[in-house]
N, C-alpha and C positions, 0 to 999 in steps of 0.2 A: 362688662356686659356679657350676657349669655348669647350663644350663637343662634338659638331658636327663640322666637317670640313667645310661642305657646299662648297667645291671647292676652298676655299681661303687659300693661304699659310700662315703659322704661322706669318711670318714677316709682312704680310699685316694686320693681326689682331692687332698686337702690334702697328703698325703705326696708324691705324685707331682708336685705343683706346687711342691715345695721349701719348704713351711711347716715351721719348726722343730718337731721331734718333741715338745718340751715344750708348745708351743702347741696342737698337734693333740691331745695327751693332755688338756689342759685343756678344749678345745672338746668332746671326746667324753666327758668326765666320768670319765676314768681317773685313779685316784690314783697309779698307777705308770706310768712311761713304758715299762717292759718290756711291759705289757699292750698298749699302742698299737703298739709295735714288733712283737710277736708276731702281732697281729691284722692289721696293714696292710702290713707290709713283705715278707712271704713271697711274696705274689702278684706283686709287682714283680720280685723275684729270679727267680721262675719264668718270668715273661714275657721277661726279658732272656735267659734260657737258650734260649728258643725262637727268638729273633731271630737 
């Protein structure tokens, strides 16, 4: 994990660092990987569109 939050949720750090989504779901306490994907991947896609 990173030392400073900078406004990003921990799940987003994990996803953006390439941690497999199944592992992120487990760490975040999500029973379904779809919950993790819906919660943490949309912001990454939005950021890429802005670049």
